[in-house]
C-alpha angles and dihedrals in degrees: 000000000000133000123187100197128194127188105231141186089204137352135178142180125218130189119192089348095306120114109234100172138013139170139187124215111358143068133324106206120193105201126207125184122206131200109275095031117129143173092289091059091046091053094044092049092049091050091048094049092050094047100039108119106229102131124091123253124209090286094051094253122133096250103125130083131212088261091051094055097038090238130163131250126218109193117195123184111232117172091183089077087073092057121128105230098166096114142014129018099278124065121241118219097195090115094054119101119255110270095253091050092045093052093047093051093044088055091047089051091052093045092051092047091049089063089073108019144029105270130193122180144203119230120267113241095009127123100246135185110215121196126185146162104224108213109219092351092271119169130160136180112222123185135178118190129200114254110271093035123089 
């Protein structure tokens, strides 16, 4: 599973002009699910996103996690993160999980994260408009792979 995380001051998701989710200070996480991912990867990725130290401490160093600051998480499903872009001019999505599996694991990710933080989510399979104020800018790519896959 993949998370593209961004430290944000604010972030929101709209569908058909209506805001369905919004957060203040925290992390916007775009979540991609790959073939072979399972509940273990969803849990590990949620734990990693919540514990990743991307917020400044008193000395201005990135030493604090989302949990440390009591921040919010906006999780947005984004299957395009699983694209194979190694060749050609059009992405291949053969490495992305099937839609039903992707939705299930996105929900598992959000449920696990909600155990330790306030979580809002986008809607799986919807055409969404995501807005954010990236604080920094600070953006990281996190990935957890099933055992047996590199």
